[in-house]
A tleap script that builds the chain and sets N, CA, C and O, in Angstrom:
source leaprc.protein.ff14SB
mol = sequence {
  NMET LYS GLU ILE ARG PRO ILE ALA PHE PHE
  ARG SER PRO LEU THR SER LYS PHE GLY ILE
  PRO ARG GLN SER GLY LEU ALA ASP ASN LEU
  VAL GLY LYS ILE VAL PHE GLU PRO GLN TYR
  GLN ARG GLU GLU ALA LEU ARG GLY LEU GLU
  ASP PHE ASP TYR LEU TRP LEU ILE TRP GLY
  PHE LEU ARG ILE ASN LEU LEU MET ARG VAL
  CASN
}
set mol.1.N position { 6.762 -22.585 7.955 }
set mol.1.CA position { 6.003 -21.369 7.835 }
set mol.1.C position { 6.646 -20.470 6.767 }
set mol.1.O position { 7.866 -20.306 6.731 }
set mol.2.N position { 5.833 -19.916 5.932 }
set mol.2.CA position { 6.323 -19.003 4.896 }
set mol.2.C position { 6.344 -17.575 5.438 }
set mol.2.O position { 5.493 -17.183 6.236 }
set mol.3.N position { 7.312 -16.827 4.995 }
set mol.3.CA position { 7.441 -15.444 5.417 }
set mol.3.C position { 6.846 -14.536 4.347 }
set mol.3.O position { 7.064 -14.745 3.154 }
set mol.4.N position { 6.108 -13.549 4.772 }
set mol.4.CA position { 5.543 -12.561 3.851 }
set mol.4.C position { 6.482 -11.364 3.836 }
set mol.4.O position { 6.745 -10.751 4.871 }
set mol.5.N position { 6.979 -11.042 2.662 }
set mol.5.CA position { 7.874 -9.895 2.524 }
set mol.5.C position { 7.201 -8.835 1.665 }
set mol.5.O position { 6.698 -9.140 0.584 }
set mol.6.N position { 7.188 -7.611 2.130 }
set mol.6.CA position { 6.556 -6.541 1.346 }
set mol.6.C position { 7.370 -6.210 0.102 }
set mol.6.O position { 8.600 -6.262 0.118 }
set mol.7.N position { 6.670 -5.869 -0.973 }
set mol.7.CA position { 7.341 -5.402 -2.190 }
set mol.7.C position { 7.232 -3.891 -2.313 }
set mol.7.O position { 7.920 -3.274 -3.127 }
set mol.8.N position { 6.355 -3.294 -1.494 }
set mol.8.CA position { 6.159 -1.843 -1.537 }
set mol.8.C position { 5.533 -1.387 -0.227 }
set mol.8.O position { 5.032 -2.190 0.559 }
set mol.9.N position { 5.575 -0.089 -0.018 }
set mol.9.CA position { 4.949 0.532 1.144 }
set mol.9.C position { 4.102 1.703 0.675 }
set mol.9.O position { 4.440 2.388 -0.290 }
set mol.10.N position { 3.003 1.918 1.372 }
set mol.10.CA position { 2.149 3.062 1.076 }
set mol.10.C position { 2.545 4.200 2.001 }
set mol.10.O position { 2.586 4.032 3.219 }
set mol.11.N position { 2.832 5.337 1.432 }
set mol.11.CA position { 3.193 6.529 2.196 }
set mol.11.C position { 2.028 7.505 2.150 }
set mol.11.O position { 1.534 7.861 1.081 }
set mol.12.N position { 1.606 7.927 3.321 }
set mol.12.CA position { 0.454 8.806 3.457 }
set mol.12.C position { 0.865 10.080 4.174 }
set mol.12.O position { 1.774 10.049 5.004 }
set mol.13.N position { 0.217 11.203 3.873 }
set mol.13.CA position { 0.510 12.427 4.614 }
set mol.13.C position { -0.070 12.388 6.031 }
set mol.13.O position { 0.258 13.245 6.852 }
set mol.14.N position { -0.918 11.415 6.324 }
set mol.14.CA position { -1.521 11.311 7.650 }
set mol.14.C position { -0.598 10.519 8.576 }
set mol.14.O position { -0.101 9.458 8.199 }
set mol.15.N position { -0.374 11.023 9.762 }
set mol.15.CA position { 0.558 10.380 10.684 }
set mol.15.C position { -0.131 9.606 11.800 }
set mol.15.O position { 0.536 8.886 12.543 }
set mol.16.N position { -1.434 9.735 11.937 }
set mol.16.CA position { -2.172 8.978 12.947 }
set mol.16.C position { -3.587 8.726 12.435 }
set mol.16.O position { -4.008 9.291 11.426 }
set mol.17.N position { -4.309 7.868 13.151 }
set mol.17.CA position { -5.658 7.528 12.709 }
set mol.17.C position { -6.653 8.661 12.968 }
set mol.17.O position { -7.737 8.682 12.385 }
set mol.18.N position { -6.298 9.573 13.814 }
set mol.18.CA position { -7.197 10.689 14.130 }
set mol.18.C position { -7.164 11.715 13.005 }
set mol.18.O position { -6.089 12.109 12.553 }
set mol.19.N position { -8.308 12.138 12.565 }
set mol.19.CA position { -8.385 13.099 11.480 }
set mol.19.C position { -8.578 12.470 10.114 }
set mol.19.O position { -8.761 13.186 9.130 }
set mol.20.N position { -8.543 11.151 10.031 }
set mol.20.CA position { -8.775 10.482 8.756 }
set mol.20.C position { -10.269 10.515 8.460 }
set mol.20.O position { -11.058 10.022 9.266 }
set mol.21.N position { -10.674 11.076 7.341 }
set mol.21.CA position { -12.111 11.122 7.023 }
set mol.21.C position { -12.663 9.727 6.742 }
set mol.21.O position { -11.999 8.896 6.123 }
set mol.22.N position { -13.875 9.488 7.201 }
set mol.22.CA position { -14.520 8.192 6.956 }
set mol.22.C position { -14.999 8.074 5.519 }
set mol.22.O position { -15.132 6.968 4.995 }
set mol.23.N position { -15.251 9.177 4.897 }
set mol.23.CA position { -15.679 9.178 3.493 }
set mol.23.C position { -14.549 9.784 2.666 }
set mol.23.O position { -14.247 10.972 2.773 }
set mol.24.N position { -13.944 8.954 1.855 }
set mol.24.CA position { -12.766 9.401 1.108 }
set mol.24.C position { -13.055 10.565 0.170 }
set mol.24.O position { -12.152 11.348 -0.126 }
set mol.25.N position { -14.278 10.697 -0.300 }
set mol.25.CA position { -14.624 11.793 -1.197 }
set mol.25.C position { -14.524 13.160 -0.551 }
set mol.25.O position { -14.496 14.176 -1.246 }
set mol.26.N position { -14.469 13.196 0.774 }
set mol.26.CA position { -14.359 14.468 1.486 }
set mol.26.C position { -12.922 14.961 1.591 }
set mol.26.O position { -12.678 16.072 2.061 }
set mol.27.N position { -11.979 14.144 1.158 }
set mol.27.CA position { -10.567 14.504 1.288 }
set mol.27.C position { -9.844 14.306 -0.033 }
set mol.27.O position { -8.824 13.619 -0.092 }
set mol.28.N position { -10.362 14.898 -1.077 }
set mol.28.CA position { -9.766 14.703 -2.399 }
set mol.28.C position { -8.410 15.380 -2.550 }
set mol.28.O position { -7.716 15.157 -3.542 }
set mol.29.N position { -8.023 16.206 -1.577 }
set mol.29.CA position { -6.714 16.855 -1.661 }
set mol.29.C position { -5.620 16.047 -0.979 }
set mol.29.O position { -4.450 16.419 -1.065 }
set mol.30.N position { -5.965 14.945 -0.299 }
set mol.30.CA position { -4.962 14.074 0.312 }
set mol.30.C position { -4.414 13.119 -0.739 }
set mol.30.O position { -5.178 12.446 -1.431 }
set mol.31.N position { -3.103 13.062 -0.858 }
set mol.31.CA position { -2.482 12.200 -1.850 }
set mol.31.C position { -1.440 11.327 -1.161 }
set mol.31.O position { -0.567 11.819 -0.446 }
set mol.32.N position { -1.550 10.034 -1.389 }
set mol.32.CA position { -0.553 9.097 -0.907 }
set mol.32.C position { 0.180 8.510 -2.100 }
set mol.32.O position { -0.187 8.755 -3.249 }
set mol.33.N position { 1.214 7.737 -1.822 }
set mol.33.CA position { 1.909 7.099 -2.935 }
set mol.33.C position { 2.427 5.730 -2.515 }
set mol.33.O position { 2.672 5.472 -1.337 }
set mol.34.N position { 2.586 4.872 -3.494 }
set mol.34.CA position { 3.126 3.535 -3.290 }
set mol.34.C position { 4.604 3.594 -3.656 }
set mol.34.O position { 4.964 3.968 -4.773 }
set mol.35.N position { 5.456 3.221 -2.705 }
set mol.35.CA position { 6.905 3.255 -2.914 }
set mol.35.C position { 7.405 1.807 -2.918 }
set mol.35.O position { 7.313 1.107 -1.910 }
set mol.36.N position { 7.929 1.375 -4.048 }
set mol.36.CA position { 8.406 0.001 -4.206 }
set mol.36.C position { 9.802 -0.161 -3.609 }
set mol.36.O position { 10.620 0.757 -3.648 }
set mol.37.N position { 10.052 -1.330 -3.066 }
set mol.37.CA position { 11.382 -1.681 -2.601 }
set mol.37.C position { 12.330 -1.660 -3.813 }
set mol.37.O position { 11.887 -1.904 -4.935 }
set mol.38.N position { 13.617 -1.374 -3.606 }
set mol.38.CA position { 14.547 -1.210 -4.733 }
set mol.38.C position { 14.533 -2.360 -5.750 }
set mol.38.O position { 14.588 -2.103 -6.953 }
set mol.39.N position { 14.462 -3.597 -5.307 }
set mol.39.CA position { 14.503 -4.717 -6.254 }
set mol.39.C position { 13.235 -4.817 -7.103 }
set mol.39.O position { 13.222 -5.540 -8.099 }
set mol.40.N position { 12.171 -4.104 -6.727 }
set mol.40.CA position { 10.928 -4.122 -7.506 }
set mol.40.C position { 10.692 -2.808 -8.250 }
set mol.40.O position { 9.637 -2.628 -8.858 }
set mol.41.N position { 11.641 -1.905 -8.212 }
set mol.41.CA position { 11.510 -0.632 -8.918 }
set mol.41.C position { 11.936 -0.794 -10.366 }
set mol.41.O position { 12.907 -0.195 -10.828 }
set mol.42.N position { 11.177 -1.624 -11.063 }
set mol.42.CA position { 11.494 -1.916 -12.460 }
set mol.42.C position { 10.266 -1.617 -13.311 }
set mol.42.O position { 9.140 -1.922 -12.920 }
set mol.43.N position { 10.485 -1.038 -14.438 }
set mol.43.CA position { 9.400 -0.642 -15.333 }
set mol.43.C position { 8.520 -1.820 -15.714 }
set mol.43.O position { 7.300 -1.674 -15.790 }
set mol.44.N position { 9.106 -2.974 -15.954 }
set mol.44.CA position { 8.307 -4.123 -16.397 }
set mol.44.C position { 7.391 -4.655 -15.296 }
set mol.44.O position { 6.447 -5.391 -15.585 }
set mol.45.N position { 7.655 -4.293 -14.043 }
set mol.45.CA position { 6.785 -4.737 -12.950 }
set mol.45.C position { 5.402 -4.087 -13.026 }
set mol.45.O position { 4.431 -4.637 -12.506 }
set mol.46.N position { 5.307 -2.937 -13.662 }
set mol.46.CA position { 4.038 -2.207 -13.763 }
set mol.46.C position { 3.468 -2.196 -15.175 }
set mol.46.O position { 2.407 -1.617 -15.409 }
set mol.47.N position { 4.149 -2.817 -16.103 }
set mol.47.CA position { 3.708 -2.802 -17.497 }
set mol.47.C position { 2.293 -3.361 -17.629 }
set mol.47.O position { 2.010 -4.445 -17.119 }
set mol.48.N position { 1.423 -2.653 -18.291 }
set mol.48.CA position { 0.068 -3.106 -18.552 }
set mol.48.C position { -0.967 -2.629 -17.546 }
set mol.48.O position { -2.164 -2.796 -17.779 }
set mol.49.N position { -0.542 -2.041 -16.433 }
set mol.49.CA position { -1.510 -1.585 -15.425 }
set mol.49.C position { -2.419 -0.468 -15.946 }
set mol.49.O position { -3.547 -0.309 -15.480 }
set mol.50.N position { -1.927 0.287 -16.897 }
set mol.50.CA position { -2.748 1.390 -17.427 }
set mol.50.C position { -3.997 0.888 -18.147 }
set mol.50.O position { -4.912 1.669 -18.410 }
set mol.51.N position { -4.046 -0.397 -18.468 }
set mol.51.CA position { -5.211 -0.965 -19.144 }
set mol.51.C position { -6.342 -1.323 -18.187 }
set mol.51.O position { -7.412 -1.738 -18.632 }
set mol.52.N position { -6.130 -1.170 -16.887 }
set mol.52.CA position { -7.133 -1.538 -15.896 }
set mol.52.C position { -7.750 -0.299 -15.259 }
set mol.52.O position { -7.137 0.767 -15.212 }
set mol.53.N position { -8.974 -0.461 -14.772 }
set mol.53.CA position { -9.667 0.635 -14.098 }
set mol.53.C position { -9.315 0.721 -12.616 }
set mol.53.O position { -9.314 1.807 -12.038 }
set mol.54.N position { -9.014 -0.425 -12.002 }
set mol.54.CA position { -8.757 -0.472 -10.563 }
set mol.54.C position { -7.513 -1.287 -10.263 }
set mol.54.O position { -7.109 -2.152 -11.040 }
set mol.55.N position { -6.918 -0.992 -9.123 }
set mol.55.CA position { -5.772 -1.739 -8.627 }
set mol.55.C position { -6.084 -2.129 -7.189 }
set mol.55.O position { -6.311 -1.264 -6.342 }
set mol.56.N position { -6.096 -3.419 -6.914 }
set mol.56.CA position { -6.363 -3.911 -5.564 }
set mol.56.C position { -5.039 -4.076 -4.833 }
set mol.56.O position { -4.111 -4.709 -5.336 }
set mol.57.N position { -4.967 -3.502 -3.645 }
set mol.57.CA position { -3.767 -3.619 -2.826 }
set mol.57.C position { -4.069 -4.537 -1.647 }
set mol.57.O position { -5.075 -4.357 -0.962 }
set mol.58.N position { -3.224 -5.495 -1.414 }
set mol.58.CA position { -3.328 -6.360 -0.249 }
set mol.58.C position { -2.306 -5.835 0.744 }
set mol.58.O position { -1.121 -5.732 0.427 }
set mol.59.N position { -2.756 -5.509 1.931 }
set mol.59.CA position { -1.863 -4.811 2.838 }
set mol.59.C position { -1.991 -5.335 4.260 }
set mol.59.O position { -2.933 -6.053 4.598 }
set mol.60.N position { -1.046 -4.967 5.062 }
set mol.60.CA position { -1.049 -5.251 6.493 }
set mol.60.C position { -0.502 -4.053 7.225 }
set mol.60.O position { 0.263 -3.269 6.663 }
set mol.61.N position { -0.887 -3.908 8.465 }
set mol.61.CA position { -0.387 -2.784 9.253 }
set mol.61.C position { 1.068 -3.014 9.625 }
set mol.61.O position { 1.437 -4.117 10.029 }
set mol.62.N position { 1.880 -2.008 9.496 }
set mol.62.CA position { 3.304 -2.119 9.781 }
set mol.62.C position { 3.587 -2.084 11.280 }
set mol.62.O position { 4.540 -2.714 11.740 }
set mol.63.N position { 2.798 -1.377 12.026 }
set mol.63.CA position { 3.109 -1.150 13.441 }
set mol.63.C position { 2.363 -2.084 14.391 }
set mol.63.O position { 2.094 -1.697 15.528 }
set mol.64.N position { 2.028 -3.279 13.974 }
set mol.64.CA position { 1.399 -4.235 14.871 }
set mol.64.C position { 2.397 -5.320 15.231 }
set mol.64.O position { 3.345 -5.571 14.486 }
set mol.65.N position { 2.193 -5.947 16.343 }
set mol.65.CA position { 3.130 -6.962 16.812 }
set mol.65.C position { 2.501 -8.347 16.755 }
set mol.65.O position { 2.562 -9.085 17.738 }
set mol.66.N position { 1.910 -8.711 15.648 }
set mol.66.CA position { 1.331 -10.029 15.471 }
set mol.66.C position { 2.182 -10.835 14.513 }
set mol.66.O position { 2.756 -10.290 13.571 }
set mol.67.N position { 2.262 -12.123 14.753 }
set mol.67.CA position { 2.982 -13.015 13.853 }
set mol.67.C position { 2.062 -13.380 12.708 }
set mol.67.O position { 0.972 -13.904 12.935 }
set mol.68.N position { 2.483 -13.112 11.474 }
set mol.68.CA position { 1.653 -13.430 10.309 }
set mol.68.C position { 2.035 -14.810 9.831 }
set mol.68.O position { 3.213 -15.103 9.628 }
set mol.69.N position { 1.029 -15.668 9.649 }
set mol.69.CA position { 1.276 -17.031 9.202 }
set mol.69.C position { 0.555 -17.293 7.888 }
set mol.69.O position { -0.583 -16.871 7.684 }
set mol.70.N position { 1.235 -17.986 7.021 }
set mol.70.CA position { 0.654 -18.394 5.740 }
set mol.70.C position { 0.674 -19.896 5.703 }
set mol.70.O position { 1.728 -20.511 5.870 }
set mol.71.N position { -0.470 -20.496 5.488 }
set mol.71.CA position { -0.544 -21.969 5.426 }
set mol.71.C position { -0.339 -22.441 4.013 }
set mol.71.O position { -0.365 -23.644 3.754 }
savepdb mol mol.pdb
quit
């Protein structure tokens, strides 16, 4: 079995699921950030991203107790 290791974490000002707007356009003043693990905090890891319109994030919940398996 392969282990999935995060390279970054998303930090949000929201601390629970309650109060999160269903329509993101209604909360334009909420700002989150992506914080990379120290070994990935390198300029070349992000080089060229400014040329794209969108960035897709693949994520998993941190506070769940499920075993993640990769085949």
